C-alpha positions in Angstrom: -11.0 -9.7 12.8 -8.2 -8.5 11.1 -7.9 -8.4 7.6 -5.6 -7.0 4.7 -8.2 -5.5 2.5 -7.0 -1.9 3.3 -3.5 -1.9 3.9 -2.2 -0.4 1.2 -3.9 2.9 2.2 -4.4 3.3 5.8 -0.4 5.0 6.1 -1.4 8.3 4.8 -5.1 8.3 5.9 -6.2 8.4 2.2 -4.9 7.2 -0.4 -2.8 3.2 -6.8 -4.9 4.1 -16.6 -2.4 3.1 -18.1 -2.1 -0.2 -19.4 1.8 -1.1 -21.0 2.5 -4.2 -24.1 5.2 -5.9 -22.6 8.0 -6.3 -24.8 6.9 -5.2 -28.1 3.8 -8.2 -27.9 0.8 -7.5 -28.9 -3.0 -7.9 -27.3 -3.9 -9.8 -29.7 -1.1 -12.6 -29.0 -2.1 -14.5 -25.5 -0.1 -17.1 -24.0 -1.3 -20.2 -24.1 -1.4 -22.1 -20.9 -3.0 -25.3 -19.5 -6.5 -24.6 -18.3 -6.7 -23.8 -14.7 -9.4 -22.9 -12.0 -10.0 -19.7 -10.3 -9.8 -21.6 -7.1 -6.3 -23.5 -8.0 -4.8 -20.2 -9.5 -5.7 -18.5 -5.7 -3.7 -22.0 -3.9 -1.1 -21.2 -6.6 -0.7 -17.6 -5.4 -1.1 -18.8 -1.9 2.0 -20.7 -2.3 4.4 -19.3 -4.5 7.5 -21.1 -6.1 10.1 -18.4 -5.4 10.3 -16.0 -1.6 12.2 -13.3 -4.0 11.5 -10.5 -6.3 13.0 -7.9 -7.9 12.3 -5.2 -10.9 10.6 -1.8 -11.9 7.1 -1.4 -11.1 4.4 1.0 -12.5 2.0 2.3 -10.2 -0.6 4.3 -11.5 -3.2 6.0 -8.6 -6.1 7.8 -9.6 -8.9 7.4 -6.6 -9.8 11.2 -6.8 -7.2 13.0 -4.6 -6.1 16.2 -5.6 -2.8 16.2 -7.1 0.0 15.6 -3.7 2.8 18.7 -4.0 5.9 18.7 -3.9 7.0 18.1 -0.1 10.5 19.6 -0.5 11.7 22.6 -0.6 13.9 21.9 -3.9 12.0 19.1 -5.0 13.0 15.0 -5.7 11.0 12.0 -4.8 9.2 11.3 -1.8 6.9 8.3 -0.6 3.8 10.2 0.3 3.3 11.2 -3.4 2.8 7.8 -4.6 -0.8 8.5 -3.5 -1.4 10.1 -6.6 -0.1 9.6 -10.4 2.6 8.1 -12.0 5.6 6.8 -10.2 8.4 3.9 -11.4 9.4 2.3 -7.9 12.2 -0.2 -7.9 11.5 -2.8 -5.8 13.8 -5.9 -4.1 12.0 -8.5 -1.7 13.1 -11.6 0.2 11.4 -13.4 2.6 13.8 -16.4 2.2 15.0 -15.8 5.6 11.8 -16.0 7.6 11.2 -19.8 7.1 13.0 -22.6 7.8 11.7 -24.1 3.9 10.7 -22.5 1.0 7.1 -22.7 2.2 7.0 -22.2 5.6 7.0 -18.6 5.4 5.5 -18.0 1.9 2.0 -16.8 0.8 -0.4 -14.3 2.0 -0.8 -16.1 5.0 2.6 -16.0 6.3 2.4 -14.3 10.0 3.2 -11.1 11.9 6.8 -13.8 12.6 8.2 -14.0 8.9 7.1 -11.0 8.3 9.9 -9.2 10.8 12.6 -11.4 9.1 11.6 -10.1 5.5 14.4 -7.5 3.9 12.9 -5.2 1.1 14.3 -2.1 -0.5 11.6 0.1 -2.6 12.9 3.0 -4.5 10.9 6.2 -5.7 12.3 7.0 -9.0 12.0 10.9 -10.0 14.1 13.0 -13.0 16.9 13.7 -10.0 17.1 11.9 -7.6 15.2 8.7 -6.2 13.8 8.0 -2.4 14.6 4.8 -0.8 13.0 2.0 2.0 15.4 -0.3 3.3 13.9 -2.5 5.8 15.6 -5.5 6.8 13.4 -7.1 9.9 12.5 -4.6 11.7 15.1 -2.1 11.1 13.7 1.0 8.6 16.4 3.2 6.6 14.9 6.2 4.4 17.4 7.6 2.1 16.6 11.3 0.5 19.1 11.3 -2.5 18.2 14.7 -3.2 19.0 15.9 0.8 21.4 13.9 1.5 20.1 12.6 4.5 19.3 9.2 5.7 16.9 8.5 8.4 17.2 5.2 10.4 14.7 4.0 12.5 12.0 0.8 13.4 9.6 -0.6 11.3 5.7 -0.6 12.3 2.7 -1.8 11.4 1.8 1.5 9.8 5.2 2.2 8.0 4.5 -1.7 7.2 1.5 -1.2 4.7 3.2 1.8 2.9 6.2 -0.5 2.3 3.3 -2.8 1.2 1.9 -0.4 -1.2 4.0 -0.3 -4.2 4.6 -4.2 -4.2 2.3 -6.1 -7.0 2.7 -9.0 -4.4 1.7 -7.1 -1.4 -1.4 -5.6 -2.7 -2.8 -9.1 -4.4 -2.9 -10.2 -0.6 -5.4 -7.6 0.0 -7.8 -10.0 -2.2 -6.3 -13.3 -2.8 -5.1 -14.1 0.8 -6.8 -16.7 2.8 -8.7 -14.8 4.8 -10.3 -12.4 2.2 -11.4 -15.8 0.1 -12.8 -16.9 3.5 -14.4 -13.8 4.1 -15.6 -12.8 0.3 -16.3 -16.1 -0.8 -19.9 -16.0 -0.7 -20.5 -12.6 -1.8 -17.3 -13.1 -4.5 -17.3 -13.9 -8.1 -14.0 -15.4 -8.8 -13.1 -16.2 -12.8 -10.9 -16.6 -15.3 -9.9 -13.3 -18.2 -7.5 -14.8 -21.0 -4.1 -14.8 -20.4 -1.2 -12.0 -21.4 2.2 -11.3 -21.0 3.1 -9.1 -18.0 7.2 -8.3 -18.1 7.4 -10.9 -20.5 6.6 -13.4 -18.4 3.1 -15.6 -19.4 0.4 -15.4 -17.3 -2.9 -16.3 -15.6 -5.4 -13.1 -15.3 -7.9 -13.9 -12.4 -11.1 -11.2 -11.5 -12.0 -11.2 -8.6 -15.6 -9.3 -8.6 -17.9 -8.5 -5.3 -21.5 -8.8 -5.3 -21.8 -6.8 -2.3 -24.0 -3.5 -1.7 -21.7 -0.5 -0.1 -18.8 -1.1 -1.8 -16.9 1.5 -4.4 -15.2 -1.6 -5.5 -16.4 -2.6 -9.2 -13.6 -5.3 -9.6 -10.1 -6.4 -9.3 -7.9 -8.0 -11.8 -4.9 -10.0 -10.9 -2.0 -11.4 -13.6 -0.5 -14.2 -11.9 3.1 -15.6 -13.6 2.3 -19.0 -14.4 5.9 -20.1 -13.3 6.1 -19.3 -10.1 2.8 -18.4 -8.7 4.0 -14.7 -8.2 1.2 -11.6 -8.6 3.2 -9.3 -11.5 0.1 -6.7 -11.7 -3.0 -6.1 -10.0 -5.3 -3.5 -10.9 -8.4 -1.8 -9.4 -11.3 -0.8 -10.9 -13.8 1.6 -8.8 -17.4 1.1 -9.8 -18.4 1.6 -13.2 -15.1 2.1 -14.0 -13.0 1.4 -17.1 -10.3 2.9 -16.0 -8.2 1.5 -12.6 -7.7 3.5 -9.8 -5.2 1.5 -8.1 -2.6 -0.2 -10.9 0.7 -1.9 -9.7 2.7 -3.9 -12.7 6.5 -4.9 -13.0 7.9 -3.3 -16.2 11.0 -5.7 -15.7 11.2 -8.2 -13.0 13.6 -11.5 -11.3 13.1 -13.9 -9.7 16.1 -12.9 -7.5 17.6 -10.4 -4.9 20.6 -8.9 -5.0 21.8 -9.2 -1.4 23.6 -6.1 -1.6 20.4 -3.9 -3.5 19.1 -4.9 0.5 21.4 -3.4 2.6 21.9 0.4 3.7 25.0 2.3 4.6 24.6 6.0 4.7 27.0 7.5 2.1 30.0 10.2 3.3 28.7 13.2 4.0 25.0 12.0 5.0 23.4 13.7 6.9 22.3 11.0 9.4 19.0 11.6 11.6 18.1 9.5 14.4 14.1 8.6 14.1 12.2 8.4 17.9 9.9 5.2 17.9 6.4 7.0 17.3 4.1 7.0 20.2 1.9 4.8 18.7 -0.2 1.5 20.8 0.9 -1.6 20.5 -1.9 -2.4 17.9 -2.8 0.9 16.1 -4.5 -0.4 13.1 -7.4 -3.4 13.7 -10.3 -4.1 11.5 -14.3 -3.3 12.0 -17.2 -4.3 9.7 -16.9 -7.1 7.3 -16.9 -8.3 3.7 -16.3 -5.9 1.0 -17.4 -2.9 3.5 -15.0 -3.4 5.7 -13.0 -0.6 7.5 -8.9 0.1 8.5 -9.6 1.8 11.9 -6.2 3.9 12.8 -6.2 5.0 16.4 -4.7 8.1 18.1 -5.7 10.4 14.9 -6.5 13.7 15.9 -6.5 15.5 12.2 -5.6 19.1 14.1 -2.7 17.7 15.7 -1.6 15.8 13.2 -1.2 18.8 10.3 0.3 21.1 13.3 3.0 18.4 14.1 3.8 18.4 10.1 4.6 21.9 10.6 7.6 21.2 13.2 10.8 21.6 11.4 13.9 19.4 12.7 15.4 21.6 15.8 12.7 24.0 16.2 12.1 25.0 19.6 8.4 23.5 19.6 7.3 19.8 20.8 8.4 16.7 17.7 5.4 15.7 16.0 4.0 12.6 18.2 2.0 9.5 17.2 0.4 9.2 14.0 2.1 12.8 12.7 5.6 11.6 13.6 5.5 8.6 11.0 4.5 10.6 8.3 6.8 13.4 9.6 9.0 10.5 9.3 8.5 9.2 5.8 8.0 12.9 4.2 11.1 14.3 6.1 9.0 16.9 7.8 7.4 18.5 4.7 6.1 21.3 6.4 3.7 23.4 4.6 2.4 22.2 1.5 1.6 19.1 3.4 -0.2 21.1 6.2 -2.4 22.9 3.3 -3.3 20.3 1.5 -4.2 18.3 4.7 -6.6 21.7 5.9 -7.9 21.5 2.6 -8.8 17.6 2.5 -10.4 18.4 6.2 -12.3 21.6 4.5 -14.2 19.2 2.1 -15.4 16.4 4.6 -19.1 16.6 5.6 -20.2 16.7 9.4 -22.0 13.5 10.5 -23.2 12.1 13.7 -20.2 9.8 13.7 -17.6 12.2 12.5 -16.2 14.1 9.4 -16.5 12.5 6.2 -14.6 12.2 3.3 -14.6 10.1 0.3 -13.5 10.1 -3.4 -14.6 7.6 -6.0 -12.8 4.9 -3.9 -12.1 5.0 -0.6 -13.8 7.0 2.1 -12.7 7.6 5.6 -14.4 9.2 8.6 -12.8 10.8 11.4 -14.2 10.3 14.9 -14.8 12.5 18.2 -12.6 9.9 20.0 -10.1 10.4 18.0 -10.0 7.6 15.4 -9.4 7.2 11.5 -11.9 4.7 9.6 -10.6 4.0 6.2 -12.6 2.0 3.9 -13.6 0.5 0.1 -17.1 2.1 0.4 -19.6 4.6 0.4 -19.8 6.7 2.6 -23.1 5.9 3.6 -21.9 2.5 4.2 -18.7 3.5 6.3 -21.0 5.8 8.2 -23.1 2.5 9.0 -19.8 0.1 9.6 -18.8 3.4 12.5 -22.0 3.6 14.3 -21.8 -0.1 14.8 -18.0 -0.3 15.9 -18.9 3.4 18.5 -22.0 1.4 19.5 -20.1 -1.8 20.6 -17.0 -0.1 22.3 
């Protein structure tokens, strides 16, 4: 059974505590809203009143990863650095073209057809540069302002996972979508917290608390806009921690998206690179295990080839990166030595076990198996090892 539990972290093989007051409002002044049950709020999230959202998201990531290096030789924004630190992300998305009515394609139960028609822009802002990803259906543009380079390719399931990483609404689907609720209903407590304001909007706050052994997730808080049902803030707390390992929250938000903001044309003088479609399996990502300790599994991941492939500069006489390495190279603009060294350090820190090389942080565990599969889970190393062993036994 494929689940969205881990999609925000599968794209980088490792993967978001700063709580800000909005518009000068103090924490002692929560908005007064009609009472609502957790189940009713979940239904509200599943059928939001709008499919267009734009604004600025503050993304805080502290899962225990060492700080990622600047990947370009002269700095600049890049999407790989979203996996640690604090970032401002400009987000615009519009799924109104995915169905014949406002309800047909909305909510966390939307299928691949509606996702393929969505249009979105994610702009990663740095001090003097910005890195933008534009998705129009299956078409993808990546614009690096620091290097005046536009890369053009197509959206695959791995890239789609990274695109959802910076969106509070997509991140919320991980924990509030129909498949998650159905699977986790019997070992999860859903409760309402005090209302609050996010980006000047009145919000209900849903707390999701796992009651299962082996997960690293202590609780999840989702702030849902009372009027539209759109999640505006998501915080994921590790077990035993009062600070979130992942927090994505709108600082400004509008329930519309300017069409011009969702389309990209390379500016005059820009370097345009046509990226070859990575040689990935038809469905490189699938699920393994059950409940809160279930894992996302990516096939065709050879760590050594991945590290070597990332060092291939454009125009070199060496073979171009392939498979998962090609995805990372395209997103990071062939980062070369910094990311290579980072991944080598991660692999050196991994523990060799009967099921493969195991690496873990305070929220995420990874297993690289000998048959070139990567397992990623919100689970303890021991729990993930058990999931891998069971999956290998059934293969």
